N, C-alpha and C positions, 0 to 999 in steps of 0.2 A: 504494500500500500504506500502510495506516494505521500510526502509530507503535507501536500496541499489537501489530499483526501482526508488524512488523519486530522488535520486542523479543522476541516469542515465538519467532520464527525463529532469532534470534541465540542465545537461551538454549538452544533445542533443539539447535542445531548444536554449541554448546559442550559440552552434556551428552553428546552422541553422541561427540564427539572425546575427552572425558575417559574415557568408557566404553571406547572402543576402546583408548586408551592403557593403561587399567587392565588390560584383558584381555591386551594384549600384554606388559605388565610381568609379569603373573601367570604367563603361559605361559613367559616368558623366565627367570623366577626360580625355576622349579619343576623344574630339571634333576635334582636329587637324587631327587625323587618319580618322575620319568620313568625314571631308572636302576633304581629299585627295582621299578617297575611292569613293566618289560621283563626284570627279573632278570638284567641283564647290564651290566657296566662295560666300556666299550670304551677301551682304552689305546693311545695312539700311542707306539711305541717305535722304536728303531733296528732296521734290518733286517740290517745287516752290519757292526756295529762291536763286536767283542769288548772287554771282557766284558759290555757293556751289553745288546746284543741282536744275535744272529747265528745262522745256521743250524747245527744240530747236524750234524756230518759224517756221522753214521750214519743218523739219522732224517730229516734235513732240516727238522725242526721248529725253530721259532725258540726259542732259549733265551738265558739271560743274567741278569745282576743286576736289570735293570729289569723283565724279564718276571716274575721271582719276586716283586719288590716289588709289581707290579700285582696279581698273584694274591693276595698277602697282604692288600692293601688291599680287594680285592673280597670276600675271605672275611670280613673284619671287617664289611663292609657287608651281608653276607648275600646276595650275588649271585655270578654267574659272571663270569669274566674273559675278555674277547675281546681278542686281541693283533693289532695292525695295525702292521707295521714299515715305516718310511719312511727315506729318506736325509736328510742334514742339510738344513735349510732348508724342509722340507715340513710340519712338524708344526703350526705356528701356522695356516697357511692351512686345513689339514684340520680343526683345532679350530673355526675361524671358520665353516666350511661345515657344521659339525655332524656330520661323519663320525666323529669320536672324542669321547669325553667328557672325557678328561684326557690330559696329556702326561707320560709318565715316560720321559725320554730323556736322562739326564745333563744336564738343562737348566740352564745357568748364568744367574744374574740379570744382566740388562742394562737400562738405562733404556728403550731402544727396545722391548724385549719387555714391560717393565712397563706400557707404554702400550697394549699390545695384548691382553695376557692377565693374569689374576689369578694370583698365586703363593701356594703353600703356605709353611709354615715350611720352613727349610732342613733337609734330612735328611743333607746332607753339605756340605763346603766343598772345592771342587776348586781346581786351579791350572792355568794355562796355562804350559807349560815348553818349553824348547828342547832338541831332540835334535841332537847333532853327531857327526861321525866321531871315534872315539877318538884317532886320531893327528893331528887337525886343529890342535892347539895352542890351540883356543878354550876358554877357561876361565870367562869371564864374559860377561854380556849386552853389555857395552861392546865386546867383541871382535867383535860382530856388525855394527857400524856399516859401512855400505856393502856388506854381504854380501847374497847372494840367499837368501831363506828361503821354504820351501814351507809350505802350509797347505791345509785343506779349504775350498773355496769356500763363502762364506756362513756360516762358523762364527765363534765368538767368538775362535778362534785367529787368524783373519785380521784381525779388529778389533784384537786385542792387539798384533799386529806393527805395524800402522799407527800406533798410539798410543804404544807403548813404545819401538819401534825405528824412529824416524822417518827415520833415515839408511839403513835397510835397503831392499832391493828385494823386496817380497812377490810370490810366484808361487803362484797358487791352482790346485787340482786338484779334480776331481769327488768324490773319496773319499780317505780317509786312506791307504789302501794305495798309491795312485798318488803321493801327496805324499811318502810315505816312500821309495818307489822312486826318486823324483827325487834324494833325498839319497844313496841307495846308488849311483846312477849318476853322481854328481858334478855333476849339473845345478844343484844348490843347495848352499849351505854349511851350512844348518841346516833343521830341520823343527820347527814349533811345533804342539803338540796338548795335550790335557788330560794331567795327570800320570799317570793310570792307563794310558791308551793308550800314553803315552811309555815307561813302564816295560815294557810288553808288547813294543813294537817294539825297544827297546834289548836286552831279554833275547833276543829272537828273533835279532837280528843277531850275537850272540856265536858262533853256530854257523857263520856264513858268513865270507867273506874280508874283509868290511868292518865290523867291530864298531863300534857307536856307544854313546854315553853321554848321560845326561841332566844338563844343567847344574843346579847346586844352586839358583841364584837364579831364582825364578819371574817371569814377566812380569806376571801378575796372579793374584789369588785371587778366588774368587767363590762365593756360596752356590749349592748345587745344589738345585733345587726341583721341585715338581710344578706343571704349568701347567693352568689352568682358564679357562673363559669368564668374562669380566667380568660382574659383577652377580649371579653365582650364589652368594649369601650362604650359603644352607643347605649347598650342596655344599662350599664352602670351609671352613665350620666343621666339617663331617663329616670331611673329609680331614685337617685339622689334629688333630682329636680322635683319629683312627685312628693317625696318625703318632706321637702322644704315647703311645698305648696300646702300639704296637709297640715303642717305646723302653723303656717301663717294664717290659714283659714280658721284655726281653732279646733280642727277635727282631732288632732292628737291629744289635746287636753280633755276633750269630751270622751274620747276613747279610753284614756287612762282612768278618768273618773268612773266610768261605767264598769270597767273590769277590775281595777286595782284600788281606786281611790274611795271617796266618800260614798259613792253609789254602789259600792261592793261590800263584801264581808271583810276585806283586808284593811281598808282605811289607810292605805299607804300614800305617802307624799311622793309626787313625781320628782325624781332627783335632777333630771336634765331635760332640756329641749332637744330637738334634733341637732346633733353636733358632729362635726368631722372627728374621726377617731383620734387624730393627732392632737385634738384639743381636750380630750378626756384624760384626766389624771388617774392612771392605773398602772399596775405592774402586770404585764401580760403573762398568762400561764403558758407553759411550753406547748 
């Protein structure tokens, strides 16, 4: 083969490779257009974690704060919302497989997650807290050294225990209800979960024989964000624009009051408005 032919073959192969790469990048970076073309935004939420996503006892339809937020985002985008509920630890694989468009599942920022998915601005700042029996005598996190502590398997709660309570013995369960039941049955000394769910479990326990309380000192605080596929610049920009619009319109305050604030059983104060992650003061979990 002559040098001219070899040069031509090399240039042709290079051009073809660049063309394929460009097409691939174009297809990958056009998720927002695809969502608008199919007129549906598919949100991955929780399936059975109140108040974020859980079945309505009467209709069995999935309801919750994250479901309502998904629908609000879809409405601003001009499309319909489709809800797909999953247990903890399943959302990122489902996003990577293309089964869902975004994750709205009380997702806390961690370094590991940040390597796998793109995050929106924070629409809330949550905390990992410990729930203990009311008569346990446990008042601070330091009292949990050497204690058995339950959490949901694969959750940030499990990670928080291992990093913040290094002398404790974490025991993980498939769901939050099972982890809390372990506390009620005396199998563990404390139960770690996000502050909203902690308040729900503690309130619920007041009606039973073993009331529990939430410790004031959190293990960690972390931004709560919407998760998206890496590289989807247009979608990321759109989601952040919508979150800011929902904030400015007063929707986010109304949403908080209904699900977490004075209009709910939790009576929690909203800690942050919609805020870029870089402006939130926190120590990221691995």
